[in-house]
PDB file of N, CA, C, O and CB in Angstrom:
ATOM      1  N   UNK A   1      92.989 102.173 101.363  1.00  0.00           N
ATOM      2  CA  UNK A   1      93.053 103.079 102.454  1.00  0.00           C
ATOM      3  C   UNK A   1      94.513 103.433 102.796  1.00  0.00           C
ATOM      4  O   UNK A   1      95.369 102.563 102.957  1.00  0.00           O
ATOM      5  CB  UNK A   1      92.344 102.485 103.647  1.00  0.00           C
ATOM      6  N   UNK A   2      94.740 104.671 102.894  1.00  0.00           N
ATOM      7  CA  UNK A   2      96.024 105.248 103.235  1.00  0.00           C
ATOM      8  C   UNK A   2      95.996 105.888 104.703  1.00  0.00           C
ATOM      9  O   UNK A   2      95.262 106.856 104.903  1.00  0.00           O
ATOM     10  CB  UNK A   2      96.403 106.334 102.148  1.00  0.00           C
ATOM     11  N   UNK A   3      96.657 105.445 105.566  1.00  0.00           N
ATOM     12  CA  UNK A   3      96.859 106.157 106.924  1.00  0.00           C
ATOM     13  C   UNK A   3      98.388 106.501 107.090  1.00  0.00           C
ATOM     14  O   UNK A   3      99.337 105.759 106.836  1.00  0.00           O
ATOM     15  CB  UNK A   3      96.350 105.184 108.198  1.00  0.00           C
ATOM     16  N   UNK A   4      98.417 107.773 107.567  1.00  0.00           N
ATOM     17  CA  UNK A   4      99.811 108.420 107.558  1.00  0.00           C
ATOM     18  C   UNK A   4     100.023 108.809 109.032  1.00  0.00           C
ATOM     19  O   UNK A   4      99.139 109.357 109.690  1.00  0.00           O
ATOM     20  CB  UNK A   4      99.931 109.777 106.520  1.00  0.00           C
ATOM     21  N   UNK A   5     101.369 108.465 109.570  1.00  0.00           N
ATOM     22  CA  UNK A   5     101.596 108.775 110.800  1.00  0.00           C
ATOM     23  C   UNK A   5     103.004 109.480 110.974  1.00  0.00           C
ATOM     24  O   UNK A   5     103.861 109.329 110.103  1.00  0.00           O
ATOM     25  CB  UNK A   5     101.438 107.582 111.566  1.00  0.00           C
ATOM     26  N   UNK A   6     103.207 110.134 111.928  1.00  0.00           N
ATOM     27  CA  UNK A   6     104.492 110.765 112.262  1.00  0.00           C
ATOM     28  C   UNK A   6     104.842 110.462 113.739  1.00  0.00           C
ATOM     29  O   UNK A   6     103.994 110.022 114.515  1.00  0.00           O
ATOM     30  CB  UNK A   6     104.431 112.325 112.008  1.00  0.00           C
ATOM     31  N   UNK A   7     106.066 110.702 114.085  1.00  0.00           N
ATOM     32  CA  UNK A   7     106.509 110.573 115.483  1.00  0.00           C
ATOM     33  C   UNK A   7     106.229 111.772 116.086  1.00  0.00           C
ATOM     34  O   UNK A   7     106.529 112.849 115.571  1.00  0.00           O
ATOM     35  CB  UNK A   7     107.934 110.234 115.662  1.00  0.00           C
ATOM     36  N   UNK A   8     105.580 111.638 117.324  1.00  0.00           N
ATOM     37  CA  UNK A   8     105.330 112.727 118.271  1.00  0.00           C
ATOM     38  C   UNK A   8     105.650 112.147 119.664  1.00  0.00           C
ATOM     39  O   UNK A   8     104.997 111.219 120.143  1.00  0.00           O
ATOM     40  CB  UNK A   8     103.809 113.280 118.173  1.00  0.00           C
ATOM     41  N   UNK A   9     106.653 112.719 120.271  1.00  0.00           N
ATOM     42  CA  UNK A   9     107.192 112.398 121.680  1.00  0.00           C
ATOM     43  C   UNK A   9     107.316 110.858 121.666  1.00  0.00           C
ATOM     44  O   UNK A   9     106.791 110.204 122.567  1.00  0.00           O
ATOM     45  CB  UNK A   9     106.165 112.942 122.949  1.00  0.00           C
ATOM     46  N   UNK A  10     108.028 110.239 120.619  1.00  0.00           N
ATOM     47  CA  UNK A  10     108.528 108.944 120.517  1.00  0.00           C
ATOM     48  C   UNK A  10     107.326 107.832 120.228  1.00  0.00           C
ATOM     49  O   UNK A  10     107.480 106.619 120.372  1.00  0.00           O
ATOM     50  CB  UNK A  10     109.311 108.654 121.846  1.00  0.00           C
ATOM     51  N   UNK A  11     106.235 108.408 119.840  1.00  0.00           N
ATOM     52  CA  UNK A  11     105.094 107.468 119.511  1.00  0.00           C
ATOM     53  C   UNK A  11     104.503 107.860 118.186  1.00  0.00           C
ATOM     54  O   UNK A  11     104.572 109.033 117.820  1.00  0.00           O
ATOM     55  CB  UNK A  11     103.965 107.490 120.624  1.00  0.00           C
ATOM     56  N   UNK A  12     103.936 106.958 117.461  1.00  0.00           N
ATOM     57  CA  UNK A  12     103.378 107.208 116.196  1.00  0.00           C
ATOM     58  C   UNK A  12     101.931 107.956 116.560  1.00  0.00           C
ATOM     59  O   UNK A  12     101.165 107.568 117.442  1.00  0.00           O
ATOM     60  CB  UNK A  12     103.240 105.760 115.314  1.00  0.00           C
ATOM     61  N   UNK A  13     101.739 108.993 115.783  1.00  0.00           N
ATOM     62  CA  UNK A  13     100.412 109.733 115.874  1.00  0.00           C
ATOM     63  C   UNK A  13      99.916 109.811 114.436  1.00  0.00           C
ATOM     64  O   UNK A  13     100.644 110.188 113.518  1.00  0.00           O
ATOM     65  CB  UNK A  13     100.550 111.250 116.550  1.00  0.00           C
ATOM     66  N   UNK A  14      98.637 109.438 114.275  1.00  0.00           N
ATOM     67  CA  UNK A  14      98.068 109.602 112.914  1.00  0.00           C
ATOM     68  C   UNK A  14      97.833 111.013 112.497  1.00  0.00           C
ATOM     69  O   UNK A  14      97.394 111.848 113.288  1.00  0.00           O
ATOM     70  CB  UNK A  14      96.792 108.885 112.813  1.00  0.00           C
ATOM     71  N   UNK A  15      98.114 111.273 111.294  1.00  0.00           N
ATOM     72  CA  UNK A  15      97.947 112.603 110.718  1.00  0.00           C
ATOM     73  C   UNK A  15      96.485 112.701 110.241  1.00  0.00           C
ATOM     74  O   UNK A  15      95.968 111.717 109.712  1.00  0.00           O
ATOM     75  CB  UNK A  15      98.979 112.861 109.524  1.00  0.00           C
ATOM     76  N   UNK A  16      95.826 113.796 110.399  1.00  0.00           N
ATOM     77  CA  UNK A  16      94.504 113.979 109.907  1.00  0.00           C
ATOM     78  C   UNK A  16      94.583 114.416 108.441  1.00  0.00           C
ATOM     79  O   UNK A  16      95.442 115.165 107.976  1.00  0.00           O
ATOM     80  CB  UNK A  16      93.741 114.998 110.764  1.00  0.00           C
ATOM     81  N   UNK A  17      93.597 113.862 107.795  1.00  0.00           N
ATOM     82  CA  UNK A  17      93.499 114.078 106.255  1.00  0.00           C
ATOM     83  C   UNK A  17      92.963 115.614 106.096  1.00  0.00           C
ATOM     84  O   UNK A  17      92.013 116.008 106.772  1.00  0.00           O
ATOM     85  CB  UNK A  17      92.374 112.899 105.487  1.00  0.00           C
ATOM     86  N   UNK A  18      93.569 116.371 105.251  1.00  0.00           N
ATOM     87  CA  UNK A  18      93.213 117.694 104.920  1.00  0.00           C
ATOM     88  C   UNK A  18      92.444 117.718 103.617  1.00  0.00           C
ATOM     89  O   UNK A  18      93.105 117.716 102.578  1.00  0.00           O
ATOM     90  CB  UNK A  18      94.427 118.554 104.849  1.00  0.00           C
ATOM     91  N   UNK A  19      91.143 117.740 103.554  1.00  0.00           N
ATOM     92  CA  UNK A  19      90.367 117.756 102.337  1.00  0.00           C
ATOM     93  C   UNK A  19      90.624 116.589 101.471  1.00  0.00           C
ATOM     94  O   UNK A  19      90.644 116.720 100.248  1.00  0.00           O
ATOM     95  CB  UNK A  19      90.622 118.970 101.588  1.00  0.00           C
ATOM     96  N   UNK A  20      90.838 115.364 102.098  1.00  0.00           N
ATOM     97  CA  UNK A  20      91.100 114.205 101.320  1.00  0.00           C
ATOM     98  C   UNK A  20      92.616 114.096 100.974  1.00  0.00           C
ATOM     99  O   UNK A  20      92.976 113.069 100.399  1.00  0.00           O
ATOM    100  CB  UNK A  20      90.245 114.240 100.058  1.00  0.00           C
ATOM    101  N   UNK A  21      93.461 114.972 101.243  1.00  0.00           N
ATOM    102  CA  UNK A  21      94.892 114.908 100.996  1.00  0.00           C
ATOM    103  C   UNK A  21      95.658 114.963 102.212  1.00  0.00           C
ATOM    104  O   UNK A  21      95.672 115.968 102.923  1.00  0.00           O
ATOM    105  CB  UNK A  21      95.329 115.966 100.125  1.00  0.00           C
ATOM    106  N   UNK A  22      96.349 113.824 102.493  1.00  0.00           N
ATOM    107  CA  UNK A  22      97.166 113.654 103.674  1.00  0.00           C
ATOM    108  C   UNK A  22      98.487 114.282 103.611  1.00  0.00           C
ATOM    109  O   UNK A  22      99.154 114.164 102.583  1.00  0.00           O
ATOM    110  CB  UNK A  22      97.341 112.278 103.951  1.00  0.00           C
ATOM    111  N   UNK A  23      98.926 114.942 104.622  1.00  0.00           N
ATOM    112  CA  UNK A  23     100.251 115.641 104.669  1.00  0.00           C
ATOM    113  C   UNK A  23     101.412 114.665 104.618  1.00  0.00           C
ATOM    114  O   UNK A  23     102.032 114.349 105.633  1.00  0.00           O
ATOM    115  CB  UNK A  23     100.370 116.492 105.950  1.00  0.00           C
ATOM    116  N   UNK A  24     101.706 114.173 103.344  1.00  0.00           N
ATOM    117  CA  UNK A  24     102.827 113.250 103.206  1.00  0.00           C
ATOM    118  C   UNK A  24     104.292 113.644 103.647  1.00  0.00           C
ATOM    119  O   UNK A  24     105.156 112.849 104.019  1.00  0.00           O
ATOM    120  CB  UNK A  24     102.878 112.919 101.845  1.00  0.00           C
ATOM    121  N   UNK A  25     104.412 114.978 103.542  1.00  0.00           N
ATOM    122  CA  UNK A  25     105.771 115.614 103.848  1.00  0.00           C
ATOM    123  C   UNK A  25     106.099 115.373 105.304  1.00  0.00           C
ATOM    124  O   UNK A  25     107.271 115.215 105.645  1.00  0.00           O
ATOM    125  CB  UNK A  25     105.783 117.200 103.547  1.00  0.00           C
ATOM    126  N   UNK A  26     105.082 115.339 106.193  1.00  0.00           N
ATOM    127  CA  UNK A  26     105.388 115.130 107.596  1.00  0.00           C
ATOM    128  C   UNK A  26     105.381 113.701 108.091  1.00  0.00           C
ATOM    129  O   UNK A  26     105.485 113.415 109.284  1.00  0.00           O
ATOM    130  CB  UNK A  26     104.457 115.878 108.381  1.00  0.00           C
ATOM    131  N   UNK A  27     105.255 112.832 107.130  1.00  0.00           N
ATOM    132  CA  UNK A  27     105.174 111.317 107.496  1.00  0.00           C
ATOM    133  C   UNK A  27     106.306 110.705 107.911  1.00  0.00           C
ATOM    134  O   UNK A  27     107.380 111.054 107.422  1.00  0.00           O
ATOM    135  CB  UNK A  27     104.753 110.526 106.451  1.00  0.00           C
ATOM    136  N   UNK A  28     106.244 109.717 108.859  1.00  0.00           N
ATOM    137  CA  UNK A  28     107.358 108.910 109.116  1.00  0.00           C
ATOM    138  C   UNK A  28     106.993 107.360 108.950  1.00  0.00           C
ATOM    139  O   UNK A  28     107.859 106.488 109.027  1.00  0.00           O
ATOM    140  CB  UNK A  28     107.878 109.236 110.530  1.00  0.00           C
ATOM    141  N   UNK A  29     105.652 107.089 108.719  1.00  0.00           N
ATOM    142  CA  UNK A  29     105.075 105.779 108.564  1.00  0.00           C
ATOM    143  C   UNK A  29     103.833 105.835 107.722  1.00  0.00           C
ATOM    144  O   UNK A  29     102.985 106.704 107.928  1.00  0.00           O
ATOM    145  CB  UNK A  29     104.770 105.176 109.897  1.00  0.00           C
ATOM    146  N   UNK A  30     103.701 104.921 106.765  1.00  0.00           N
ATOM    147  CA  UNK A  30     102.597 104.780 105.911  1.00  0.00           C
ATOM    148  C   UNK A  30     101.908 103.415 106.234  1.00  0.00           C
ATOM    149  O   UNK A  30     102.591 102.440 106.544  1.00  0.00           O
ATOM    150  CB  UNK A  30     103.047 104.888 104.430  1.00  0.00           C
ATOM    151  N   UNK A  31     100.549 103.359 106.157  1.00  0.00           N
ATOM    152  CA  UNK A  31      99.898 102.146 106.413  1.00  0.00           C
ATOM    153  C   UNK A  31      98.944 102.049 105.063  1.00  0.00           C
ATOM    154  O   UNK A  31      98.042 102.865 104.871  1.00  0.00           O
ATOM    155  CB  UNK A  31      99.076 102.163 107.927  1.00  0.00           C
ATOM    156  N   UNK A  32      99.199 101.107 104.268  1.00  0.00           N
ATOM    157  CA  UNK A  32      98.330 100.923 103.104  1.00  0.00           C
ATOM    158  C   UNK A  32      97.504  99.623 103.209  1.00  0.00           C
ATOM    159  O   UNK A  32      98.026  98.510 103.288  1.00  0.00           O
ATOM    160  CB  UNK A  32      99.177 100.908 101.816  1.00  0.00           C
ATOM    161  N   UNK A  33      96.278  99.832 103.203  1.00  0.00           N
ATOM    162  CA  UNK A  33      95.280  98.539 103.258  1.00  0.00           C
ATOM    163  C   UNK A  33      94.415  98.716 102.195  1.00  0.00           C
ATOM    164  O   UNK A  33      93.612  99.649 102.185  1.00  0.00           O
ATOM    165  CB  UNK A  33      94.386  98.355 104.619  1.00  0.00           C
ATOM    166  N   UNK A  34      94.514  97.772 101.149  1.00  0.00           N
ATOM    167  CA  UNK A  34      93.690  97.710  99.996  1.00  0.00           C
ATOM    168  C   UNK A  34      93.720  99.237  99.401  1.00  0.00           C
ATOM    169  O   UNK A  34      92.675  99.859  99.207  1.00  0.00           O
ATOM    170  CB  UNK A  34      92.159  97.154 100.395  1.00  0.00           C
ATOM    171  N   UNK A  35      95.000  99.775  99.134  1.00  0.00           N
ATOM    172  CA  UNK A  35      95.089 101.122  98.658  1.00  0.00           C
ATOM    173  C   UNK A  35      94.559 101.330  97.303  1.00  0.00           C
ATOM    174  O   UNK A  35      94.670 100.401  96.504  1.00  0.00           O
ATOM    175  CB  UNK A  35      96.431 101.557  98.693  1.00  0.00           C
ATOM    176  N   UNK A  36      93.964 102.496  96.917  1.00  0.00           N
ATOM    177  CA  UNK A  36      93.675 102.815  95.572  1.00  0.00           C
ATOM    178  C   UNK A  36      94.844 103.041  94.726  1.00  0.00           C
ATOM    179  O   UNK A  36      95.947 103.181  95.254  1.00  0.00           O
ATOM    180  CB  UNK A  36      92.859 103.933  95.522  1.00  0.00           C
ATOM    181  N   UNK A  37      94.703 103.087  93.501  1.00  0.00           N
ATOM    182  CA  UNK A  37      95.788 103.327  92.587  1.00  0.00           C
ATOM    183  C   UNK A  37      96.408 104.742  92.811  1.00  0.00           C
ATOM    184  O   UNK A  37      97.616 104.967  92.736  1.00  0.00           O
ATOM    185  CB  UNK A  37      95.284 103.171  91.140  1.00  0.00           C
ATOM    186  N   UNK A  38      95.404 105.717  93.108  1.00  0.00           N
ATOM    187  CA  UNK A  38      95.964 107.107  93.382  1.00  0.00           C
ATOM    188  C   UNK A  38      96.754 107.096  94.715  1.00  0.00           C
ATOM    189  O   UNK A  38      97.785 107.766  94.787  1.00  0.00           O
ATOM    190  CB  UNK A  38      94.773 108.213  93.461  1.00  0.00           C
ATOM    191  N   UNK A  39      96.351 106.412  95.712  1.00  0.00           N
ATOM    192  CA  UNK A  39      97.106 106.314  96.966  1.00  0.00           C
ATOM    193  C   UNK A  39      98.533 105.723  96.731  1.00  0.00           C
ATOM    194  O   UNK A  39      99.558 106.301  97.091  1.00  0.00           O
ATOM    195  CB  UNK A  39      96.319 105.432  97.984  1.00  0.00           C
ATOM    196  N   UNK A  40      98.504 104.559  96.115  1.00  0.00           N
ATOM    197  CA  UNK A  40      99.760 103.969  95.787  1.00  0.00           C
ATOM    198  C   UNK A  40     100.783 104.903  95.028  1.00  0.00           C
ATOM    199  O   UNK A  40     101.963 105.016  95.360  1.00  0.00           O
ATOM    200  CB  UNK A  40      99.482 102.768  94.975  1.00  0.00           C
ATOM    201  N   UNK A  41     100.229 105.517  94.041  1.00  0.00           N
ATOM    202  CA  UNK A  41     101.058 106.520  93.319  1.00  0.00           C
ATOM    203  C   UNK A  41     101.538 107.539  94.101  1.00  0.00           C
ATOM    204  O   UNK A  41     102.730 107.836  94.028  1.00  0.00           O
ATOM    205  CB  UNK A  41     100.385 107.118  92.273  1.00  0.00           C
ATOM    206  N   UNK A  42     100.716 108.180  94.914  1.00  0.00           N
ATOM    207  CA  UNK A  42     101.224 109.290  95.860  1.00  0.00           C
ATOM    208  C   UNK A  42     102.361 108.852  96.800  1.00  0.00           C
ATOM    209  O   UNK A  42     103.294 109.612  97.058  1.00  0.00           O
ATOM    210  CB  UNK A  42     100.049 109.810  96.754  1.00  0.00           C
ATOM    211  N   UNK A  43     102.255 107.524  97.341  1.00  0.00           N
ATOM    212  CA  UNK A  43     103.223 107.130  98.290  1.00  0.00           C
ATOM    213  C   UNK A  43     104.457 106.789  97.467  1.00  0.00           C
ATOM    214  O   UNK A  43     105.561 107.174  97.854  1.00  0.00           O
ATOM    215  CB  UNK A  43     102.728 105.944  99.184  1.00  0.00           C
ATOM    216  N   UNK A  44     104.324 106.105  96.383  1.00  0.00           N
ATOM    217  CA  UNK A  44     105.546 105.820  95.549  1.00  0.00           C
ATOM    218  C   UNK A  44     106.260 107.108  95.080  1.00  0.00           C
ATOM    219  O   UNK A  44     107.487 107.118  94.976  1.00  0.00           O
ATOM    220  CB  UNK A  44     105.152 104.975  94.294  1.00  0.00           C
ATOM    221  N   UNK A  45     105.547 108.137  94.810  1.00  0.00           N
ATOM    222  CA  UNK A  45     106.299 109.408  94.403  1.00  0.00           C
ATOM    223  C   UNK A  45     106.929 109.964  95.525  1.00  0.00           C
ATOM    224  O   UNK A  45     108.042 110.477  95.409  1.00  0.00           O
ATOM    225  CB  UNK A  45     105.423 110.471  93.788  1.00  0.00           C
ATOM    226  N   UNK A  46     106.268 109.913  96.732  1.00  0.00           N
ATOM    227  CA  UNK A  46     107.036 110.440  97.959  1.00  0.00           C
ATOM    228  C   UNK A  46     108.163 109.821  98.286  1.00  0.00           C
ATOM    229  O   UNK A  46     109.184 110.460  98.541  1.00  0.00           O
ATOM    230  CB  UNK A  46     106.319 110.414  99.103  1.00  0.00           C
ATOM    231  N   UNK A  47     108.101 108.249  98.324  1.00  0.00           N
ATOM    232  CA  UNK A  47     109.247 107.517  98.696  1.00  0.00           C
ATOM    233  C   UNK A  47     110.320 107.400  97.690  1.00  0.00           C
ATOM    234  O   UNK A  47     111.463 107.081  98.018  1.00  0.00           O
ATOM    235  CB  UNK A  47     108.863 106.260  99.071  1.00  0.00           C
ATOM    236  N   UNK A  48     109.968 107.658  96.435  1.00  0.00           N
ATOM    237  CA  UNK A  48     110.999 107.634  95.363  1.00  0.00           C
ATOM    238  C   UNK A  48     111.461 106.132  95.153  1.00  0.00           C
ATOM    239  O   UNK A  48     112.596 105.875  94.751  1.00  0.00           O
ATOM    240  CB  UNK A  48     112.271 108.594  95.765  1.00  0.00           C
ATOM    241  N   UNK A  49     110.565 105.194  95.432  1.00  0.00           N
ATOM    242  CA  UNK A  49     110.919 103.880  95.286  1.00  0.00           C
ATOM    243  C   UNK A  49     109.671 103.025  95.026  1.00  0.00           C
ATOM    244  O   UNK A  49     108.613 103.255  95.612  1.00  0.00           O
ATOM    245  CB  UNK A  49     111.668 103.436  96.477  1.00  0.00           C
ATOM    246  N   UNK A  50     109.816 102.049  94.146  1.00  0.00           N
ATOM    247  CA  UNK A  50     108.697 101.270  93.743  1.00  0.00           C
ATOM    248  C   UNK A  50     108.181 100.340  95.014  1.00  0.00           C
ATOM    249  O   UNK A  50     108.992  99.743  95.723  1.00  0.00           O
ATOM    250  CB  UNK A  50     109.134 100.381  92.454  1.00  0.00           C
ATOM    251  N   UNK A  51     106.915 100.284  95.206  1.00  0.00           N
ATOM    252  CA  UNK A  51     106.241  99.413  96.289  1.00  0.00           C
ATOM    253  C   UNK A  51     105.981  98.024  95.747  1.00  0.00           C
ATOM    254  O   UNK A  51     105.704  97.870  94.558  1.00  0.00           O
ATOM    255  CB  UNK A  51     104.846 100.047  96.782  1.00  0.00           C
ATOM    256  N   UNK A  52     106.067  96.955  96.636  1.00  0.00           N
ATOM    257  CA  UNK A  52     105.634  95.735  96.034  1.00  0.00           C
ATOM    258  C   UNK A  52     104.149  95.757  95.661  1.00  0.00           C
ATOM    259  O   UNK A  52     103.344  96.477  96.250  1.00  0.00           O
ATOM    260  CB  UNK A  52     105.917  94.604  96.955  1.00  0.00           C
ATOM    261  N   UNK A  53     103.809  94.904  94.617  1.00  0.00           N
ATOM    262  CA  UNK A  53     102.440  94.877  94.324  1.00  0.00           C
ATOM    263  C   UNK A  53     101.720  93.758  95.163  1.00  0.00           C
ATOM    264  O   UNK A  53     102.418  93.059  95.897  1.00  0.00           O
ATOM    265  CB  UNK A  53     102.256  94.674  92.823  1.00  0.00           C
ATOM    266  N   UNK A  54     100.405  93.555  95.098  1.00  0.00           N
ATOM    267  CA  UNK A  54      99.719  92.843  95.980  1.00  0.00           C
ATOM    268  C   UNK A  54     100.086  91.327  95.978  1.00  0.00           C
ATOM    269  O   UNK A  54     100.102  90.627  96.990  1.00  0.00           O
ATOM    270  CB  UNK A  54      98.350  93.071  95.725  1.00  0.00           C
ATOM    271  N   UNK A  55     100.388  90.893  94.669  1.00  0.00           N
ATOM    272  CA  UNK A  55     100.899  89.446  94.499  1.00  0.00           C
ATOM    273  C   UNK A  55     102.240  89.256  95.266  1.00  0.00           C
ATOM    274  O   UNK A  55     102.419  88.216  95.899  1.00  0.00           O
ATOM    275  CB  UNK A  55     101.130  89.088  92.915  1.00  0.00           C
ATOM    276  N   UNK A  56     103.117  90.160  95.230  1.00  0.00           N
ATOM    277  CA  UNK A  56     104.442  89.996  96.008  1.00  0.00           C
ATOM    278  C   UNK A  56     104.215  90.066  97.474  1.00  0.00           C
ATOM    279  O   UNK A  56     104.940  89.400  98.213  1.00  0.00           O
ATOM    280  CB  UNK A  56     105.488  91.101  95.626  1.00  0.00           C
ATOM    281  N   UNK A  57     103.280  90.807  97.955  1.00  0.00           N
ATOM    282  CA  UNK A  57     102.970  90.911  99.349  1.00  0.00           C
ATOM    283  C   UNK A  57     102.361  89.556  99.837  1.00  0.00           C
ATOM    284  O   UNK A  57     102.686  89.034 100.903  1.00  0.00           O
ATOM    285  CB  UNK A  57     101.993  92.109  99.597  1.00  0.00           C
ATOM    286  N   UNK A  58     101.501  89.061  99.013  1.00  0.00           N
ATOM    287  CA  UNK A  58     100.853  87.677  99.361  1.00  0.00           C
ATOM    288  C   UNK A  58     101.841  86.606  99.438  1.00  0.00           C
ATOM    289  O   UNK A  58     101.776  85.764 100.334  1.00  0.00           O
ATOM    290  CB  UNK A  58      99.796  87.240  98.316  1.00  0.00           C
ATOM    291  N   UNK A  59     102.818  86.592  98.482  1.00  0.00           N
ATOM    292  CA  UNK A  59     103.930  85.662  98.545  1.00  0.00           C
ATOM    293  C   UNK A  59     104.778  85.736  99.779  1.00  0.00           C
ATOM    294  O   UNK A  59     105.188  84.717 100.334  1.00  0.00           O
ATOM    295  CB  UNK A  59     104.775  85.863  97.407  1.00  0.00           C
ATOM    296  N   UNK A  60     105.035  86.933 100.200  1.00  0.00           N
ATOM    297  CA  UNK A  60     105.878  87.287 101.364  1.00  0.00           C
ATOM    298  C   UNK A  60     105.056  86.697 102.648  1.00  0.00           C
ATOM    299  O   UNK A  60     105.597  85.975 103.486  1.00  0.00           O
ATOM    300  CB  UNK A  60     106.137  88.995 101.451  1.00  0.00           C
ATOM    301  N   UNK A  61     103.850  87.043 102.696  1.00  0.00           N
ATOM    302  CA  UNK A  61     102.947  86.595 103.862  1.00  0.00           C
ATOM    303  C   UNK A  61     102.884  85.167 103.823  1.00  0.00           C
ATOM    304  O   UNK A  61     103.129  84.557 104.864  1.00  0.00           O
ATOM    305  CB  UNK A  61     101.488  87.175 103.810  1.00  0.00           C
ATOM    306  N   UNK A  62     102.585  84.526 102.753  1.00  0.00           N
ATOM    307  CA  UNK A  62     102.588  83.082 102.671  1.00  0.00           C
ATOM    308  C   UNK A  62     103.875  82.329 103.183  1.00  0.00           C
ATOM    309  O   UNK A  62     103.842  81.371 103.956  1.00  0.00           O
ATOM    310  CB  UNK A  62     102.360  82.732 101.265  1.00  0.00           C
ATOM    311  N   UNK A  63     104.987  82.878 102.663  1.00  0.00           N
ATOM    312  CA  UNK A  63     106.155  82.311 103.014  1.00  0.00           C
ATOM    313  C   UNK A  63     106.607  82.398 104.452  1.00  0.00           C
ATOM    314  O   UNK A  63     107.369  81.563 104.939  1.00  0.00           O
ATOM    315  CB  UNK A  63     107.067  82.830 102.227  1.00  0.00           C
ATOM    316  N   UNK A  64     106.096  83.481 105.154  1.00  0.00           N
ATOM    317  CA  UNK A  64     106.482  83.659 106.454  1.00  0.00           C
ATOM    318  C   UNK A  64     105.812  82.693 107.331  1.00  0.00           C
ATOM    319  O   UNK A  64     106.302  82.507 108.446  1.00  0.00           O
ATOM    320  CB  UNK A  64     106.241  84.988 106.867  1.00  0.00           C
ATOM    321  N   UNK A  65     104.753  82.048 106.979  1.00  0.00           N
ATOM    322  CA  UNK A  65     104.210  81.022 107.831  1.00  0.00           C
ATOM    323  C   UNK A  65     104.958  79.748 107.803  1.00  0.00           C
ATOM    324  O   UNK A  65     104.730  78.877 108.641  1.00  0.00           O
ATOM    325  CB  UNK A  65     102.848  80.765 107.481  1.00  0.00           C
ATOM    326  N   UNK A  66     105.877  79.599 106.838  1.00  0.00           N
ATOM    327  CA  UNK A  66     106.717  78.413 106.769  1.00  0.00           C
ATOM    328  C   UNK A  66     108.074  78.539 107.339  1.00  0.00           C
ATOM    329  O   UNK A  66     108.846  77.591 107.193  1.00  0.00           O
ATOM    330  CB  UNK A  66     106.850  78.007 105.422  1.00  0.00           C
ATOM    331  N   UNK A  67     108.442  79.563 107.952  1.00  0.00           N
ATOM    332  CA  UNK A  67     109.665  79.868 108.627  1.00  0.00           C
ATOM    333  C   UNK A  67     109.800  78.987 109.847  1.00  0.00           C
ATOM    334  O   UNK A  67     108.863  78.832 110.630  1.00  0.00           O
ATOM    335  CB  UNK A  67     109.724  81.335 109.002  1.00  0.00           C
ATOM    336  N   UNK A  68     111.005  78.402 110.000  1.00  0.00           N
ATOM    337  CA  UNK A  68     111.254  77.514 111.199  1.00  0.00           C
ATOM    338  C   UNK A  68     111.697  78.361 112.416  1.00  0.00           C
ATOM    339  O   UNK A  68     112.446  79.319 112.228  1.00  0.00           O
ATOM    340  CB  UNK A  68     112.377  76.420 110.869  1.00  0.00           C
ATOM    341  N   UNK A  69     111.285  78.061 113.594  1.00  0.00           N
ATOM    342  CA  UNK A  69     111.869  78.704 114.646  1.00  0.00           C
ATOM    343  C   UNK A  69     113.199  78.095 115.191  1.00  0.00           C
ATOM    344  O   UNK A  69     113.656  78.492 116.263  1.00  0.00           O
ATOM    345  CB  UNK A  69     110.904  78.769 115.655  1.00  0.00           C
ATOM    346  N   UNK A  70     113.758  77.224 114.526  1.00  0.00           N
ATOM    347  CA  UNK A  70     114.987  76.623 114.882  1.00  0.00           C
ATOM    348  C   UNK A  70     116.191  77.646 114.646  1.00  0.00           C
ATOM    349  O   UNK A  70     117.347  77.307 114.899  1.00  0.00           O
ATOM    350  CB  UNK A  70     115.163  75.310 114.059  1.00  0.00           C
TER     351      UNK A  70
END
């Protein structure tokens, strides 16, 4: 799932999908939750940078639980 947001009056506002295609050019923030390959490809093309794969994200999430508050 891909949710796209832009800033409006200092707050994030979700952009509506237009016939299944979200307006990426207006985006300030992307939320990817179990994205499809097509959604990942679209966001990577827009950002011009590779995104971490699900294994890398899981490793980051797991390691964050072991950080010390000291």
